[in-house]
C-alpha positions as CSV (number, residue, x, y, z in Angstrom):
1,X,-34.5,-56.9,-95.7
2,X,-33.7,-53.3,-96.7
3,X,-30.6,-54.4,-98.6
4,X,-32.6,-57.1,-100.3
5,X,-35.2,-54.6,-101.5
6,X,-32.5,-52.3,-102.8
7,X,-31.0,-55.1,-104.8
8,X,-34.3,-56.0,-106.4
9,X,-35.1,-55.0,-109.9
10,X,-37.9,-52.5,-110.7
11,X,-39.8,-55.3,-112.4
12,X,-39.8,-57.4,-109.2
13,X,-40.7,-54.4,-107.0
14,X,-43.7,-53.6,-109.2
15,X,-44.8,-57.2,-109.2
16,X,-44.6,-57.4,-105.4
17,X,-46.5,-54.2,-105.0
18,X,-49.3,-55.5,-107.4
19,X,-49.3,-58.8,-105.5
20,X,-49.6,-57.1,-102.1
21,X,-52.4,-54.8,-103.4
22,X,-54.2,-57.8,-104.8
23,X,-53.9,-59.6,-101.5
24,X,-55.2,-56.6,-99.6
25,X,-58.2,-56.2,-101.9
26,X,-58.7,-60.0,-101.9
27,X,-58.9,-60.0,-98.1
28,X,-62.2,-58.2,-98.4
29,X,-63.7,-61.5,-99.9
30,X,-63.2,-63.1,-96.5
31,X,-64.9,-60.3,-94.8
32,X,-67.7,-60.5,-97.3
33,X,-68.1,-64.2,-96.7
34,X,-68.2,-63.7,-93.0
35,X,-70.8,-60.9,-93.5
36,X,-72.9,-63.2,-95.8
37,X,-72.7,-65.9,-93.1
38,X,-74.0,-63.4,-90.6
39,X,-76.8,-62.4,-92.9
40,X,-77.7,-66.0,-93.6
41,X,-77.8,-66.7,-89.8
42,X,-80.1,-63.7,-89.2
43,X,-82.2,-64.7,-92.2
44,X,-82.5,-68.2,-90.9
45,X,-83.5,-66.9,-87.5
46,X,-86.2,-64.7,-89.1
47,X,-87.4,-67.5,-91.4
48,X,-87.4,-70.2,-88.7
49,X,-88.7,-68.2,-85.7
50,X,-89.7,-64.6,-86.2
51,X,-91.8,-64.9,-89.3
52,X,-93.7,-68.1,-88.1
53,X,-94.3,-66.5,-84.7
54,X,-95.7,-63.3,-86.4
55,X,-97.9,-65.4,-88.7
56,X,-99.2,-67.6,-85.9
57,X,-99.8,-64.6,-83.6
58,X,-101.7,-62.8,-86.4
59,X,-103.6,-65.9,-87.2
60,X,-104.6,-66.5,-83.6
61,X,-105.6,-62.8,-83.2
62,X,-107.9,-63.2,-86.2
63,X,-109.3,-66.4,-84.8
64,X,-109.8,-64.8,-81.4
65,X,-111.7,-62.0,-83.1
66,X,-113.8,-64.6,-84.9
67,X,-114.5,-66.5,-81.6
68,X,-115.5,-63.2,-80.1
69,X,-117.8,-62.5,-83.0
70,X,-119.4,-66.0,-82.6
71,X,-120.0,-65.4,-78.9
72,X,-121.3,-61.8,-79.4
73,X,-123.6,-63.1,-82.2
74,X,-124.9,-65.7,-79.9
75,X,-125.6,-63.2,-77.2
76,X,-127.2,-60.7,-79.5
77,X,-129.5,-63.2,-81.2
78,X,-130.9,-64.4,-77.9
79,X,-129.4,-67.8,-78.1
80,X,-130.9,-68.6,-81.4
81,X,-128.1,-70.4,-82.9
82,X,-126.2,-73.5,-81.8
83,X,-123.2,-72.1,-80.1
84,X,-121.3,-75.3,-79.6
85,X,-121.7,-76.6,-83.2
86,X,-120.6,-73.2,-84.6
87,X,-117.7,-73.0,-82.3
88,X,-116.5,-76.6,-82.8
89,X,-116.9,-76.2,-86.6
90,X,-114.7,-73.1,-86.5
91,X,-111.9,-74.4,-84.3
92,X,-111.8,-77.7,-86.2
93,X,-110.6,-76.0,-89.4
94,X,-109.0,-72.8,-88.1
95,X,-105.3,-74.1,-88.0
96,X,-105.3,-76.4,-91.0
97,X,-104.4,-73.9,-93.6
98,X,-101.7,-72.3,-91.6
99,X,-100.2,-75.6,-90.7
100,X,-100.0,-76.5,-94.3
101,X,-98.0,-73.4,-95.2
102,X,-95.9,-72.8,-92.0
103,X,-96.1,-76.0,-90.1
104,X,-96.9,-76.1,-86.4
105,X,-96.6,-73.3,-84.0
106,X,-93.0,-72.3,-82.9
107,X,-92.0,-73.6,-79.4
108,X,-92.1,-70.1,-78.1
109,X,-95.9,-69.9,-78.8
110,X,-96.9,-73.3,-77.4
111,X,-97.9,-71.8,-74.0
112,X,-100.3,-69.4,-75.8
113,X,-101.6,-72.2,-78.0
114,X,-102.3,-74.2,-74.8
115,X,-104.2,-71.3,-73.3
116,X,-106.3,-71.0,-76.5
117,X,-106.9,-74.7,-76.6
118,X,-107.8,-74.6,-72.9
119,X,-110.2,-71.7,-73.6
120,X,-111.8,-73.7,-76.4
121,X,-112.1,-76.8,-74.3
122,X,-113.7,-74.9,-71.4
123,X,-116.3,-73.2,-73.4
124,X,-117.3,-76.3,-75.3
125,X,-117.7,-78.3,-72.1
126,X,-119.4,-75.6,-70.1
127,X,-121.5,-74.3,-72.9
128,X,-122.7,-77.8,-73.9
129,X,-123.6,-78.7,-70.4
130,X,-125.4,-75.4,-69.7
131,X,-127.2,-75.6,-73.0
132,X,-128.2,-79.2,-72.3
133,X,-129.9,-78.1,-69.0
134,X,-131.2,-75.0,-70.6
135,X,-129.4,-72.8,-68.2
136,X,-128.9,-70.0,-70.6
137,X,-128.6,-67.3,-68.0
138,X,-125.6,-68.9,-66.4
139,X,-124.0,-69.5,-69.8
140,X,-124.5,-65.9,-70.7
141,X,-122.9,-64.8,-67.5
142,X,-120.0,-67.1,-68.1
143,X,-119.5,-65.9,-71.6
144,X,-119.6,-62.3,-70.5
145,X,-117.7,-62.4,-67.3
146,X,-115.2,-65.2,-67.8
147,X,-114.9,-66.2,-71.4
148,X,-114.7,-62.8,-73.1
149,X,-112.4,-61.5,-70.3
150,X,-110.1,-64.5,-70.7
151,X,-110.2,-64.1,-74.4
152,X,-109.2,-60.5,-74.0
153,X,-106.4,-61.5,-71.8
154,X,-105.1,-64.0,-74.3
155,X,-105.5,-61.3,-77.0
156,X,-103.4,-58.9,-74.9
157,X,-100.8,-61.6,-74.5
158,X,-100.8,-62.1,-78.3
159,X,-100.4,-58.3,-78.8
160,X,-97.5,-58.2,-76.4
161,X,-95.9,-61.2,-78.0
162,X,-96.6,-59.7,-81.4
163,X,-94.9,-56.5,-80.3
164,X,-91.9,-58.4,-79.1
165,X,-91.7,-60.4,-82.4
166,X,-92.0,-57.1,-84.4
167,X,-89.3,-55.6,-82.2
168,X,-87.1,-58.7,-82.7
169,X,-87.8,-58.4,-86.5
170,X,-86.7,-54.7,-86.4
171,X,-83.6,-55.7,-84.5
172,X,-82.8,-58.3,-87.1
173,X,-83.4,-55.8,-89.9
174,X,-81.1,-53.3,-88.1
175,X,-78.6,-56.1,-87.8
176,X,-78.7,-56.4,-91.6
177,X,-77.9,-52.7,-91.9
178,X,-75.1,-53.0,-89.3
179,X,-73.6,-55.9,-91.1
180,X,-73.8,-54.1,-94.4
181,X,-72.4,-50.8,-93.0
182,X,-69.6,-52.7,-91.3
183,X,-68.8,-54.5,-94.5
184,X,-68.9,-51.2,-96.5
185,X,-66.7,-49.4,-94.0
186,X,-64.2,-52.3,-93.9
187,X,-64.2,-52.3,-97.7
188,X,-63.6,-48.6,-97.7
189,X,-60.8,-48.9,-95.2
190,X,-59.2,-51.8,-97.1
191,X,-59.5,-49.8,-100.3
192,X,-58.0,-46.7,-98.8
193,X,-55.2,-48.8,-97.3
194,X,-54.6,-50.5,-100.7
195,X,-54.6,-47.1,-102.5
196,X,-52.2,-45.5,-99.9
197,X,-50.0,-48.6,-100.0
198,X,-50.0,-48.6,-103.8
199,X,-49.4,-44.8,-104.0
200,X,-46.6,-45.0,-101.5
201,X,-45.0,-47.9,-103.2
202,X,-45.5,-46.2,-106.6
203,X,-43.9,-43.0,-105.2
204,X,-41.0,-44.9,-103.7
205,X,-40.4,-47.0,-106.9
206,X,-40.8,-43.9,-109.1
207,X,-38.5,-41.9,-106.9
208,X,-36.0,-44.7,-106.9
209,X,-36.3,-44.6,-110.7
210,X,-36.4,-40.8,-111.4
211,X,-33.9,-39.5,-108.8
212,X,-31.1,-41.7,-110.0
213,X,-32.0,-40.7,-113.6
214,X,-32.0,-37.0,-112.7
215,X,-28.6,-37.4,-111.0
216,X,-27.4,-39.3,-114.1
217,X,-28.7,-36.6,-116.4
218,X,-27.1,-33.9,-114.3
219,X,-23.8,-35.6,-114.2
220,X,-23.9,-36.4,-118.0
221,X,-24.7,-32.8,-118.7
222,X,-21.7,-31.7,-116.6
223,X,-19.5,-34.2,-118.5
224,X,-20.9,-33.0,-121.8
225,X,-20.0,-29.4,-120.7
226,X,-16.4,-30.3,-120.3
227,X,-16.0,-31.8,-116.8
228,X,-14.4,-34.9,-118.2
229,X,-13.3,-37.5,-115.6
230,X,-16.3,-36.8,-113.4
231,X,-17.8,-40.1,-112.1
232,X,-21.3,-41.0,-111.1
233,X,-21.9,-42.5,-107.7
234,X,-22.5,-46.2,-107.8
235,X,-26.0,-47.3,-107.0
236,X,-27.3,-50.6,-105.6
237,X,-30.2,-50.6,-108.1
238,X,-29.6,-53.4,-110.6
239,X,-30.8,-51.5,-113.7
240,X,-28.5,-48.5,-113.0
241,X,-25.4,-50.3,-111.9
242,X,-24.4,-51.2,-115.5
243,X,-25.4,-47.8,-116.7
244,X,-23.4,-45.9,-114.1
245,X,-20.4,-48.1,-114.8
246,X,-20.7,-47.4,-118.5
247,X,-21.0,-43.6,-117.9
248,X,-18.0,-43.6,-115.6
249,X,-15.9,-45.6,-118.2
250,X,-17.1,-43.1,-120.9
251,X,-16.1,-40.1,-118.7
252,X,-12.7,-41.5,-117.8
253,X,-12.2,-42.3,-121.5
254,X,-13.1,-38.8,-122.5
255,X,-10.8,-37.4,-119.9
256,X,-7.9,-39.5,-121.2
257,X,-8.7,-38.5,-124.8
258,X,-9.1,-34.9,-123.8
259,X,-5.8,-34.9,-121.9
260,X,-4.1,-36.5,-124.8
261,X,-5.6,-33.9,-127.2
262,X,-4.8,-31.1,-124.8
263,X,-1.2,-32.2,-124.3
264,X,-0.8,-32.5,-128.1
265,X,-2.4,-29.1,-128.6
266,X,-0.2,-27.6,-125.9
267,X,2.9,-29.2,-127.5
268,X,2.0,-27.8,-130.9
269,X,1.2,-24.4,-129.4
270,X,4.6,-24.5,-127.6
271,X,6.2,-25.2,-130.9
272,X,4.4,-22.3,-132.5
273,X,5.1,-20.0,-129.6
274,X,8.8,-21.0,-129.5
275,X,9.3,-20.1,-133.2
276,X,10.8,-16.7,-133.7
277,X,8.2,-16.1,-136.4
278,X,5.0,-14.3,-135.9
279,X,2.1,-16.5,-137.3
280,X,-1.5,-15.4,-137.9
281,X,-4.0,-17.9,-139.1
282,X,-7.3,-17.2,-140.7
283,X,-10.0,-20.0,-140.7
284,X,-12.6,-19.1,-143.4
285,X,-15.0,-21.8,-142.1
286,X,-15.3,-20.5,-138.6
287,X,-13.9,-17.0,-139.2
288,X,-11.5,-17.5,-136.3
289,X,-8.2,-15.6,-136.2
290,X,-5.4,-16.9,-134.0
291,X,-1.9,-15.5,-133.2
292,X,1.1,-17.2,-131.7
293,X,3.1,-15.6,-128.9
294,X,5.7,-14.1,-131.2
295,X,3.0,-12.4,-133.2
296,X,1.3,-10.9,-130.1
297,X,4.7,-9.7,-128.8
298,X,5.6,-8.1,-132.1
299,X,2.2,-6.5,-132.8
300,X,1.8,-5.3,-129.2
301,X,-1.5,-3.7,-128.4
302,X,-2.6,-3.8,-132.0
303,X,-3.0,-7.6,-132.1
304,X,-6.5,-7.0,-130.6
305,X,-7.7,-5.4,-133.9
306,X,-6.7,-8.3,-136.1
307,X,-10.3,-9.4,-136.6
308,X,-11.4,-5.8,-137.3
309,X,-9.0,-4.5,-139.9
310,X,-11.0,-1.3,-140.3
311,X,-9.7,-0.1,-137.0
312,X,-6.0,-0.6,-138.0
313,X,-3.6,2.2,-137.4
314,X,-2.7,4.4,-140.4
315,X,1.1,4.3,-139.6
316,X,1.2,0.6,-140.5
317,X,-1.1,0.8,-143.5
318,X,1.3,-1.3,-145.6
319,X,1.3,-4.1,-143.0
320,X,-2.5,-4.1,-142.6
321,X,-3.1,-4.0,-146.4
322,X,-0.9,-7.0,-146.8
323,X,-2.7,-8.8,-143.9
324,X,-6.2,-8.1,-145.3
325,X,-5.4,-9.0,-148.8
326,X,-5.6,-12.7,-149.9
327,X,-2.6,-12.3,-152.3
328,X,0.2,-14.9,-151.9
329,X,3.4,-13.0,-151.0
330,X,6.9,-14.2,-150.1
331,X,9.5,-12.3,-148.1
332,X,8.4,-8.7,-148.5
333,X,10.2,-6.3,-146.3
334,X,8.0,-3.6,-144.7
335,X,8.4,-1.2,-141.8
336,X,6.2,-1.6,-138.7
337,X,5.9,1.2,-136.1
338,X,5.1,0.6,-132.5
339,X,4.6,3.1,-129.7
340,X,8.3,2.8,-128.8
341,X,10.3,2.1,-131.9
342,X,10.3,1.2,-135.6
343,X,10.7,-2.4,-136.6
344,X,11.5,-4.1,-139.9
345,X,9.4,-7.1,-140.7
346,X,9.8,-9.7,-143.5
347,X,6.2,-10.8,-144.3
348,X,4.8,-13.7,-146.3
349,X,1.3,-15.2,-146.8
350,X,0.2,-18.6,-148.1
351,X,-2.9,-20.8,-148.1
352,X,-3.9,-23.0,-145.2
353,X,-4.4,-26.5,-146.5
354,X,-6.3,-29.4,-144.8
355,X,-5.6,-33.1,-145.0
356,X,-7.7,-33.2,-148.2
357,X,-5.5,-30.6,-149.8
358,X,-8.4,-28.1,-149.8
359,X,-7.9,-24.5,-148.9
360,X,-9.5,-23.7,-145.5
361,X,-7.9,-20.4,-144.9
362,X,-4.6,-18.7,-145.0
363,X,-1.4,-18.2,-143.0
364,X,0.2,-14.8,-142.6
365,X,3.7,-15.0,-141.1
366,X,6.4,-12.5,-140.5
367,X,9.9,-12.3,-139.0
368,X,11.4,-9.3,-137.1
369,X,14.6,-8.5,-139.0
370,X,15.2,-5.2,-137.1
371,X,18.4,-6.5,-135.5
372,X,19.5,-7.9,-138.9
373,X,18.9,-4.5,-140.4
374,X,20.8,-2.9,-137.7
375,X,23.6,-5.4,-138.2
376,X,23.6,-4.7,-141.9
377,X,23.8,-1.0,-141.2
378,X,26.7,-1.5,-138.8
379,X,28.4,-3.6,-141.4
380,X,27.9,-0.9,-144.0
381,X,29.1,1.6,-141.4
382,X,32.1,-0.6,-140.7
383,X,32.7,-0.9,-144.4
384,X,32.6,2.9,-144.6
385,X,35.0,3.1,-141.7
386,X,37.3,0.6,-143.3
387,X,37.1,2.6,-146.6
388,X,37.9,5.8,-144.6
389,X,40.7,4.0,-142.9
390,X,42.2,2.9,-146.3
391,X,41.7,6.4,-147.6
392,X,43.2,7.9,-144.5
393,X,46.2,5.5,-144.6
394,X,46.9,6.5,-148.2
395,X,46.2,10.2,-147.6
396,X,48.5,10.3,-144.6
397,X,51.4,9.3,-146.8
398,X,50.5,10.9,-150.1
399,X,49.2,14.2,-148.8
400,X,51.0,14.9,-145.6
401,X,54.5,14.9,-147.0
402,X,53.9,17.4,-149.8
403,X,51.7,19.4,-147.4
404,X,54.6,19.7,-145.0
405,X,56.7,21.2,-147.7
406,X,54.0,23.6,-148.6
407,X,53.5,24.5,-145.0
408,X,57.2,25.2,-144.6
409,X,57.4,27.5,-147.6
410,X,54.3,29.3,-146.6
411,X,55.6,29.9,-143.1
412,X,58.9,31.2,-144.7
413,X,56.9,33.5,-146.9
414,X,54.8,34.6,-144.0
415,X,57.9,35.7,-142.2
416,X,59.5,37.4,-145.2
417,X,56.5,39.2,-146.7
418,X,55.3,42.5,-145.7
419,X,51.8,43.2,-144.5
420,X,50.6,44.4,-147.8
421,X,52.1,41.4,-149.6
422,X,50.4,39.1,-147.2
423,X,47.1,40.7,-147.9
424,X,47.8,40.8,-151.6
425,X,48.4,37.0,-151.8
426,X,45.8,36.1,-149.0
427,X,48.6,34.4,-147.1
428,X,46.7,34.3,-143.7
429,X,43.7,32.6,-145.4
430,X,45.9,30.1,-147.1
431,X,47.7,29.2,-143.8
432,X,44.2,28.9,-142.0
433,X,42.9,26.5,-144.7
434,X,46.2,24.6,-144.5
435,X,45.6,24.1,-140.8
436,X,42.1,22.8,-141.5
437,X,43.6,20.3,-143.9
438,X,46.0,19.2,-141.2
439,X,43.1,18.8,-138.8
440,X,41.2,16.6,-141.2
441,X,44.3,14.5,-141.8
442,X,44.8,14.1,-138.0
443,X,41.2,12.9,-137.5
444,X,41.5,10.5,-140.5
445,X,44.7,9.1,-139.0
446,X,43.0,8.7,-135.6
447,X,40.5,6.3,-137.3
448,X,43.4,4.2,-138.7
449,X,45.2,3.9,-135.4
450,X,44.9,0.7,-133.4
451,X,41.7,1.0,-131.3
452,X,42.6,-1.2,-128.3
453,X,42.3,1.1,-125.2
454,X,44.8,1.2,-122.4
455,X,42.7,0.8,-119.3
456,X,43.4,2.6,-116.0
457,X,41.3,3.6,-113.1
458,X,39.9,7.1,-113.6
459,X,37.1,9.3,-112.4
460,X,35.2,10.7,-115.4
461,X,34.7,14.0,-113.6
462,X,38.5,14.4,-113.4
463,X,38.9,13.6,-117.1
464,X,36.3,16.3,-118.0
465,X,37.9,18.8,-115.6
466,X,41.2,18.3,-117.4
467,X,39.9,19.4,-120.7
468,X,37.3,22.0,-119.5
469,X,39.9,24.9,-118.9
470,X,41.0,24.7,-122.5
471,X,37.5,24.6,-123.8
472,X,36.4,27.5,-121.6
473,X,39.4,29.5,-122.9
474,X,38.4,28.9,-126.5
475,X,34.8,30.2,-125.8
476,X,35.6,33.0,-123.3
477,X,34.1,35.5,-125.7
478,X,30.7,33.6,-125.4
479,X,28.3,33.4,-122.5
480,X,28.3,29.6,-122.1
481,X,27.8,28.0,-118.7
482,X,28.9,24.5,-117.8
483,X,27.2,22.3,-115.2
484,X,29.1,19.1,-114.2
485,X,27.3,16.7,-111.8
486,X,28.9,13.2,-112.0
487,X,28.9,10.5,-109.4
488,X,32.3,9.7,-108.1
489,X,32.6,6.2,-109.4
490,X,36.0,4.8,-110.4
491,X,36.0,3.5,-114.0
492,X,38.5,1.5,-116.0
493,X,38.9,3.5,-119.2
494,X,41.5,4.9,-121.5
495,X,41.9,8.4,-120.2
496,X,43.2,9.9,-123.5
497,X,40.4,8.4,-125.6
498,X,37.7,9.5,-123.1
499,X,39.1,13.0,-123.3
500,X,38.7,12.8,-127.0
501,X,35.1,11.7,-126.6
502,X,34.0,14.5,-124.2
503,X,36.1,17.1,-126.2
504,X,34.2,16.2,-129.4
505,X,30.8,16.1,-127.7
506,X,31.3,19.4,-125.9
507,X,32.7,21.1,-129.1
508,X,29.6,19.9,-131.0
509,X,27.3,21.4,-128.3
510,X,29.2,24.7,-128.4
511,X,28.9,24.8,-132.2
512,X,25.2,24.3,-132.0
513,X,24.7,27.4,-129.8
514,X,25.2,31.1,-130.8
515,X,26.8,33.4,-128.2
516,X,25.1,31.9,-125.1
517,X,23.7,28.7,-123.7
518,X,24.1,25.9,-121.1
519,X,25.9,22.6,-121.2
520,X,24.9,19.9,-118.6
521,X,26.9,16.8,-118.0
522,X,25.3,14.4,-115.4
523,X,25.3,10.7,-114.6
524,X,23.1,7.9,-113.3
525,X,24.3,4.6,-112.1
526,X,22.4,1.3,-112.4
527,X,23.2,-2.2,-111.2
528,X,25.9,-2.9,-113.8
529,X,25.9,0.2,-116.0
530,X,27.0,3.8,-115.7
531,X,25.0,6.4,-117.8
532,X,26.5,9.8,-118.7
533,X,24.2,12.4,-120.2
534,X,25.6,15.3,-122.3
535,X,22.9,17.9,-122.8
536,X,23.0,21.3,-124.4
537,X,20.5,24.1,-125.1
538,X,21.5,24.5,-128.7
539,X,19.4,24.5,-131.9
540,X,19.2,20.7,-132.1
541,X,20.1,18.3,-134.9
542,X,17.9,18.4,-138.0
543,X,15.4,15.6,-138.0
544,X,16.3,14.2,-141.4
545,X,19.9,13.4,-140.2
546,X,19.2,12.2,-136.6
547,X,19.1,8.6,-137.6
548,X,22.6,8.8,-139.2
549,X,24.5,11.2,-137.0
550,X,27.2,8.7,-136.4
551,X,27.9,8.1,-140.1
552,X,31.3,9.4,-141.3
553,X,31.5,12.7,-143.2
554,X,27.9,13.6,-142.2
555,X,27.7,17.1,-140.7
556,X,25.3,20.1,-140.6
557,X,28.1,22.5,-139.8
558,X,29.7,24.6,-142.5
559,X,33.3,23.9,-141.4
560,X,32.8,20.4,-139.9
561,X,34.6,17.3,-141.1
562,X,31.8,14.8,-140.2
563,X,34.2,12.5,-138.4
564,X,33.8,13.7,-134.8
565,X,30.8,11.6,-133.7
566,X,32.2,8.6,-135.8
567,X,35.4,8.7,-133.7
568,X,33.3,9.1,-130.5
569,X,31.2,6.0,-131.4
570,X,34.3,3.9,-132.2
571,X,36.0,4.8,-128.9
572,X,32.8,4.0,-126.9
573,X,32.4,0.7,-128.8
574,X,36.0,-0.2,-128.0
575,X,35.1,0.3,-124.3
576,X,32.2,-2.2,-124.7
577,X,29.8,0.7,-124.2
578,X,27.0,2.4,-126.2
579,X,26.2,5.9,-127.3
580,X,23.0,7.1,-128.8
581,X,21.1,10.3,-129.5
582,X,18.7,10.4,-126.6
583,X,16.7,13.4,-127.8
584,X,17.0,16.4,-130.1
585,X,14.7,19.4,-130.7
586,X,14.8,23.2,-131.0
587,X,15.3,23.3,-127.2
588,X,18.5,21.3,-127.3
589,X,20.2,17.9,-127.8
590,X,21.0,15.1,-125.4
591,X,23.5,12.3,-126.0
592,X,23.6,9.2,-123.7
593,X,26.7,7.2,-123.1
594,X,26.4,3.9,-121.4
595,X,29.6,2.2,-120.0
596,X,29.8,-1.1,-118.2
597,X,30.8,-1.1,-114.5
598,X,33.7,-3.6,-114.5
């Protein structure tokens, strides 16, 4: 039964409730009919018995009063009137009128009627006989002692009977009130029951209507807020079954569409994020700014101020000015400074076009060409080295041979001249400068030699200790202290070339100091690399040449050739390592050499 009710439509439920309410209210008609029957029965009882009894009793009481008056008149007038004729005349017409209107006496009053008739019969017979014999004294005695007393008795009986009839009439009247009250109470109870049943049914029907709707609205709101794929619980209500099915289909369809769009979006984002190009898009309709992964990585922390160009850093003013401007630009190279390094960016800007070929914004894209710039610099550096090598190769043959002849004659002159002659012709200075020329030629020839190192197992500390006595001897007139603290790790290196590296670095450190200072050489090993630090307490390298200290013929010393660090870099490169200027200031300079652990 319960399942049958659940499967019913709301229209059928409402019709059934209305039908039941009508039936409940209609049942009162049967109660009303029964009450009317009861009222009719009581009315019939009153009309047929009570009212005729009351009428006859009242009538007889009045007649008894009239009889009494006839007797008393006879007694008061000293028997002057004909008692029997008056009495007979009265009783002959006394009941005619009442019989015409109400019929004969009711059966309950027949005994009283008989007594009245008997009283009339007795007085007529006795009174007529006594009057005939003129025995008025006996008649008077009879009338006073018997007739009036019997008449009073009959009158008392009539009063008693009248009281009973009136009491019965009151009971019937009260019965009317009882019937009416019972009918009204029953009507009230039925009405309350009907109202409660209708209210309860309306509540249940409305709750069966509103609660599913509220659940549907809540679920639809959640689906509208992005919970695609969420389904609504199936309901047995006929009107909602198709609706919930449609909503579930819609939700699943939205989820499939959203997943498709999301996958397509993610695929496109993956393409954009995989490009080695930083892309920034500006949508002028929604004022949204979006960056791909490369742009965020290149810009670092400053990508958060893209939408607020006024907060841009001053160091990258050129970049930000190009970004804010709406000018179409193509492949413009600008520097970009981060907290760690300087980058070179190749920037471009174009309009963002929709499918209608209308401009909806602009695209700012840039490429990090820092490595390319470094490669170009290395190529230029290599070209310089190649040029130096060509010059050195030519100079070695064209200069060294005549220089040897000059050196021989000058040495011969130095041995044959006296001291004054040597001073006169500045022969010591000439020989010193000739040695400098030889040193330059030696270094130039070193650049032209084959660079493939001959690897052997060495400890770098031993290599440094081999050259350290010679260096200390050359600076014994200066107060320079050496601190060597290298980890004892065996390295496969070319010992001769590594001596050249440390010799050049230490000589540069000594030249940067006056008469005193400290030189520290220490190391730090990593997983697959070995780092050697060469630190001094000299004056430092001028800032304007720090970026190009490894370029050939670049020097800040008066008597330097500018080839020492170039040779060091070439040797380290041949060992698959790296060398860089770690730091340089007025407090000193630190070079970092990184060699692979093979």
